[in-house]
N, C-alpha and C positions, 0 to 999 in steps of 0.2 A: 512617330508611331501613336497610334490612337490608344485610347484609355480602356477600349473594352477588352474582356477576356479573350476574343479572338485575335486581337492585337498583341496581347502579350504571348501568344502562342507561335508567333511568326517571328521572334526574336531570333538572332544568330545563335544565341547560346542553346535555345531550344531546338532550333534545327540542327546544329552539330550534334547534340547530345541524342536527338532521334536518329540520326544519319548513323552514329557509331553504334547506338543500339541496335539498329538493323543489321549493320556489319556483324557486330558480335553476337547476335541472336544465333546464327547457325552454329557457331562455336560452343555457345551455351547448351543448346540443344543436344550437339554432339558429344559435350562432356556429361549431360544427364543421361543420354543414351549409354554411353560406355559405363558410366557409373552402375546404371541398372543392370547392363549385362555383367559386369564384374560382380556386382551382388549377387546375380543369380548363378553365376559360375562359383562363387564363394559357397552358396547354398548348397550346389550339387557337390561340391567338393566336401563340404562338410557333412552331408549325407553318407558319401561314399567312405570318408574316413571313419566316421561313426560306425556304419555297418562293417569295415574291416576290423576296426578295434574290437567291436563285439565278437565277430568270427576269430579273430586273434587270441581272445580271451579264453572262448569256448576252446579252441586248439589248445590253449596252454594248460587249461585245466584236464583235458583229456590227455595231454601228455603228463600231468601230473598223476592222473589215475593209473596211467601206464608205468610210471616211474615207481608208484606205489606198490602195483603187482611184481614189479622186478624185486623191489626192496623185500617184500613179503616172502617172496619164493627165495631169495638169497638168505634170510633169516631163519627160513623155516627148519632146516636142519639143527640148526642150534639154539632153537627156542625152547629146549628143555633141557632139564640137568641143572647142576651147581651153576650160581651166579647167574642164571638166566635172566632174572629181573633186572639186576644190575647191567647186563649187555644191552637190554630192552630200552632202559632208561638213557643210558649214553647215546643210544642212537636217535631217539626223540630231543636230545638236547643238542645234538650236532646238526640235525636236519630240520629247519624251521618249517612249522606248517602242521607237524604230527603232535595231536594233542595226546595220544597214549598208542602203545603199541601191547596187543594182549594175544596170548597163546591159549588157546581151549582145547581141551581133550574131545573125544569121539561123543561123549555124553554132555558137552557145553559147558563143564566146569573149567573154572580157571585153573590153567597150569603154571602160567607164569604171566607177569604183566609189569609194564613200566610205572604205571601208576595205580589209583583206585579204580576197581570195577564194580558196577552196580550189581546187586544180585538178581537174578532172573532165572526161576525155577523152571520156565518153559524154554528156554534159550534153544535147547535141542531141537524144539518143534518150531522154531520160528521159520519163516520162509526162506530167508537168506541162508541160513544154517542149512535147511533142507536141500536148498540147491547146491550147495558145496558138497553134500554128502551124495547127491546123485549124480556129481562129476562135473559140474561148471568150474571153470578154472578161475574166474574172477567173479565176485559180486559187489556190486556197488549200491548202498541204499541209504536214504536218509531216515528211514524209519525201522531201526533194529529191534523195536520192541522194549529198550530200556534207555535211559538217559545216560549216554556213556560220556558226556563232556558239559562242562557248564556254560559252554558257548554254543551257538549253532554249528553243528559239524554233520558230517556224513561218515558211514563206515564203508572201508573196502575190506574184503575178506578173500583169501585164497586157501585152498584145502591143504591139509597135512597128510602125508601118506606113509605107512608102515608097508615095508614089502611083506611083512609076515601077514597083516592084518587088512591091508588096504587102506581105508579111509581112517586117518585116526586124528580128526579135530581139524580146527581151522586156527590161521593167522590172521590176526584183524588189526588193522591200521585206522585209528580215529583221526581225521583229517578236518581241521576247522575250515567252514566255510569263507571266512575271512582270508584265508591264505590263497583261496581260489579265485578271488575277485581281483582284477587289474588295479594298479594304483593309479590314483589320480595325478600323480608326478610323473606319470609314464609320458614321456616326450611324444610318443605315437598318438597319443590322445588329443582330441582338439582343447583349446584353452577352455578354462572354466567348466571342465567336465566334472560330472557326478556319477557314482557308481553304485549300483543295488544289485542284490540277489533276490529272486522272487522264486515261490514255488510252482508248481504246475496249475494251481488254482488262481494265480495272479495276486497272491498275499507276498508282500514284501519281508523277507527274512531280516535282512538288514540293509543299511544305506548310509552313504557318506552325508547326505543332507535330505531328510526324509521329507522337507517341503518341495524338493525340486522334482518329486515324482508324483504324477497324477494315477488316478484309477486306470489299470490297463484296458485297452480296447478288447471287445468281446472276441475278436477273432484273431489275436495275437498270436495265442499259443500254436494254432494249427499252423499259420502263415511261418511263423520261426522254424518249426520242424520240418516243414515242407521247403522251404527256400534256403534254410541254413541260418538266416537271419532275418530281422524285419525292422523298417525304418518307417517312422511316423511323427508328424507334429502333433502338438498339443500344449496346453498352458498348465504351468505347474501350480501349486497351491498359493503361490502369491500372485498368480495372474500373468506370469511372464511366459512369453512364446519361447518354446524350447523344442528340441529335435531329439527323437528318442530312437533307441536301437536295441533290439532283444536277440539273443543267440541263446541255444542250449548248452549247459554244461554237462549236465550226467543225464542221459536218456531225456525223458519228458517230465522229470521229476524237479529239476533246478536249472535256471536260466539266469544270464546275466544281463542286466539292464543298464546300457550308458545313456547319458543325457548331456546336452551341450545347449548353449544358448543360442538361439536363432531369432534376433531381433528384426524388426520391418525395415525398409530402405532407409530411412531417416536415423533411427538408431545405430544402423551399421555405417551410416555416413558420419555420424558422430566418431565413431570408434575408428573411422577411416579417413580423416579429414583431408589428405593430400590426395586420394585417389578417389573420392567420391563425389558426391553432388555438391557438397559446400565449396570445394576448391573453384569449381566453375563459376558459381554465383558469385563469391568474393572476388574473383576475377574480373567478372562483368560490372560489379559495382564498383570496383576500384578504377577500371578503365573509364567509366561515366564519370566518376568523381575527377579522375586526373584531367579528362577532357575539360570538365567545366571549370576547373581550376585555371588550365592555362589558356583556355579561352577568355576567361574573366580578366586574367592578367596581361595577356599579348594582344587581345582584341578589343574586348567590351570596354575596357577603362579606357583605352584610347581613342575609341569611337566617342565616348561620353565626352573625353575632353576636346575633340576636335567638334562635337556638336556644340560645346559652350562657346568655343571660338567663333563658330558660324552665327550663334545667336548674337554674340556681341556685334559681329559684323552687320548682322540684319538691324541692330539698334543704332547703326552709324559709327560705332566705335572701330574704324578700320585702322588706326594704329597699335591695336594689339597683334602680337605675333606670337605664334604657338613655339615658343622656345622650348618647352618641356619634351615636345616632340622629338628632339635629337636623341632621347634615350629609347625611343620606340622602335620596332622592327623596321626594315627598310621600306616596305611597302606604306606603312602608316607614315613614315617620313615623306615619302613621295607625296602622299595625298596631303601632308600639312603644308608642303612647299607650294604644291597646286593651290591651296586654299590662300597661302600668302600671296602668292602671284596674282590671284584673283582679286584680293584686296588692293594690291596696287595698282591692278587694272582699273578697279572701280574708283580708286582715288584719284587717278589720272583723268579717267572719263569723267568723273563728277567736276573735278578743276576745269575741263575743257566746256562742259556744260553751264557751268557758273558764268565763267567767261562770255559764253554764248549769250546766255541769259543776261548778263549785264549789259552786252552790247544792243541786244534787243530792247532791253528796257530804257536804255539811252536813246535809242533810235525812236521809240514810242513817245519819250518824254519830248524828244525834239518835234516829232510831227505834232504832238498835242500843242506845244507851244508855238508852233507856226500857225496851226489852225486858230489858236486863240488870238496871235497877233492879226492875222488877217481878218477875222472877225471885227478886231478892234478898229482895223483900218476901215472896213466896211461900215462900222458904227459911227466911226469920225467923219466919213464922207457923207453919211445920212446927216448927221448933225449939221454939216456945213450945209447941206441942201436944205435941212429944215430952217436955218436961219435966213436962207434966200426967198423962202416962201412967204407970201402974203396972205393967203388964205387960211384961216384958222383951222377948218376943218383937214385941210391938207397937211399944215404944221402937225394937227394932233395925231393924223395917220402915221406921218413919218416918225414921231416921237414914239408911238406904239411899236412900231416895227424897230427902231432902234434899240428899245429895252428888251424886246424878245432876242434880238441878236446879241445884245449884252449877256443876257441869261445864258444863251449858249457859250457864248466865250467864258463864262464863270466856270461852265461845267468843264470845259477843256483844261482851265487853269487850275481846277480842283484835281484833275486827273494827273496832271504832270507834276504839281507840286505835292501831291500826297504818297504815302509809302506805297500804295498799291495803284498799278496803272488801269485797273479793271473795276475798282469798287470806291465809293465815295462816302465819306461820314456825312449822312443828312443833315444832321444837327448843326454841325458848322456851316455847311452848305447855305442852309436857310436862313442863319443868321446874316451871312454876307449878303445872300441875294436880298434879303428884305432892307439891310441898311444902304446897299447899293441903289436901290428904287426909290427908297424915301429920299437919300441924298441927292439924287439926281434931279428930283422936283423940290426939293427945299428952299433952294435958292429964290423960288417965283411964288411962294406962297407962305401962309403960317405953318409954324412947326408942328410936327406930327410926332407924338409920342408911341412908340413900340412896346408891345410885351410879347414876348416869344416864349412859348414852351414847346420844346421838340423832344420826343423819345428818341434815344439813340437807335439809329439803324443804319447798317451799311447796305448800300444799294447800288446797283450796276447803272451804266450810263444810258441803257436803253430805257428803263424805267425813270431814271432821275430826268430826262429831258422832257415828257411830257408833265411830270409833276412839277418841274420847275416853270415851265411855260403856263400851266394853269395857276401858278402862284401870281405870274406876272401879270395874267389879266386880271386876276382878283384884286391885287394890290393897285393897279393901274385904274379900275373902275372906282376904287375907293378914294383915289387921289382926285379923280374927275368929279364925282357926284359927292361924296362926303366930306372931304376935307378942303374943297375950293374956298378959298377965301377966309376960313374960320379954324382950320387944323383939328386936331382931335387924336383919338388913340385908336392905333391898329394893333388888333390882336392876332397873332399866328400860333395856333395850336397845331401840333402833331401828335397823335395818340396812337399806340400800337394795341389793338385789343385782340391778342391770340390770331386768329387767322385772318383777321381785317385790320386795316390801317386806315386811318382818317386824318385827312388835312382839313383843317377849318380857318378861314380868313375872315374877320370881322372888323366892321367900323362902328362907331358911336355917332356918326352923322345923321342929316335928315334927309332920308331918300325919299325921291318923288313918288308919287303914288303909282305912276307907271313903271317903277323900277324892277318889278318882277314879271311884267308882261311883255316888255320891250325886248325884241331881239336884235341883235347887232353882231358884228364879226366876233367880238369878244366871248359873248355868249356862246355863239356856235362853236368856236375854238375850245371853249372849257367844255362843253358836251363831247367834243370830239377827242379831247385829251382823257378824259372819263373813260370812254369807250376803248382807247388804246391801251389803258391799264386794265381793262375788263374790269372795271367798277362803274360807278354812276356818280354824276355831278349834280348838285342842286344848289339853287339860291333860294333863300328865304330870308324873312324879316326877323331881326332878334329882338329881345327885350329892352335894348338900348335905343331903338328906334330907328337902327341902322341896317346893313344889308350882311348876311353872312353867306359867304360861298363855301361849299363843302363837297370835298372829293373823297370818297368811300371806295376803296380798291383792295384786293387780296393782299396780305401781307408778302413782300418779296422774300425769298429765301436766301438766305447767307449761303452761296454756293461755296464759298472757301470751307467754312466750317462744316457745311452740310446740313445745317439747321437753321431754323428761322433766327434771325439777329436778335439779341437781347434787347428788352425796352427799359431804359432809364431815363428817369425825369431830367430835364433841365430847363432853367428859366434864364432870359436874357432881357434886359430892359436898354434902350437907346432913347 
């Protein structure tokens, strides 16, 4: 997995979570839609319940008025005479809601009453009294012209008749408005309902919670009278959204106002968590969390474990076995067994490859050894032939050829004796080659001292051969022209300077004047070896009076390490 944000989005955990989210999304949307529909149904039901409650309240109030009519007509014949006040007081105590019962004569004077009656000199001229005198059977009013009760009340009156004179006054019941309003504890009302009574001008007479009732709409009275009830939504004094219903209680003078809470979708969901939007969302979240946990425990951690095992296999630790996978699900165990079988197969194949490589190395070493032996045989034959020659020039040419062959044989010996069949340590090789060349000619002349400085470089045989043959030609020329009969010092320096390497072979002998101008086979070969290495060869006179042969060529790459070989200094003297 890469370290980019896109890589983290392609994990198994993310994909499974996304798949489950896509699968559960229709369920979530359906739950939300069902919740919204349920909310709307409950809202409609609330409006209907509230309208029905207000109409029931109005019907109850009208039934109370009719009951008051019947009561007054029943009491009318006995509402005069001895103990009249006592009988009326007993009725007001037995029947709740009646504040007072009063008997007036035809002139509006109090004939009998259950309680105190305010003085009103113009009672006989009041509209309600005149309506009874004109023949109305029942008059209900909130404005009788005097305050007949200490609480908001209305007055219900029926006429009293005398067969001799006709209209003989009125019997009046003072009914408190509170007794006409529905009770908030009524189970038929919606929960958290509030009740208020209002007059025809929209002024609230009383209310169970005044802050729950706002200013009434402009057309509320006309609609309530026309439709029997009116339902609307508004915000109360606290800013809460509520639904209201109004219905007439007494004509167009008294109305009952009911109010119930009507929150939004989310507040409704809070009150109805199991059938609302909250439950589908919680189900959705819990399902995602459950899948994430199960994915982590059942899949992800075992994949991470097998990934660590595979990383150990990649580092070559094939002996490790995924023993903890025995507790994993069957699919993971099968994958672990496959990894284990793969490790065993790699171990077996590695063993077979190592055996094949070992056989190949042995074969190559044997070949190099045989080539070296064959070259030594050729060198020995040339040596025998050299001793049989009498011509000095022929003997010298034969000696040069033998030394070249000896150098090649030394290369093959370095290959099969070294740890690597494809590379040779140049420092060790140059020391051996120089020593062998000096030793081969040391028995026939003065001693030669050597000073060797070679930077470490691992080089392949293809580059080593021209480099070694160049050294053979340079050392041979020094032995012939500089050290013949007198000896001296031979300096061999090999220096690596970044991208270039330089082999320098110098002597301190007395070189002839034409040493730099003459050309022979050796000089031609040195130039050819320089070209073969894609470098350049030069022969110059040094400050010791001798000759310096120099070969400069590109530094060989250490193909085994994939970089240029390190340069480390070393000196040897013989």
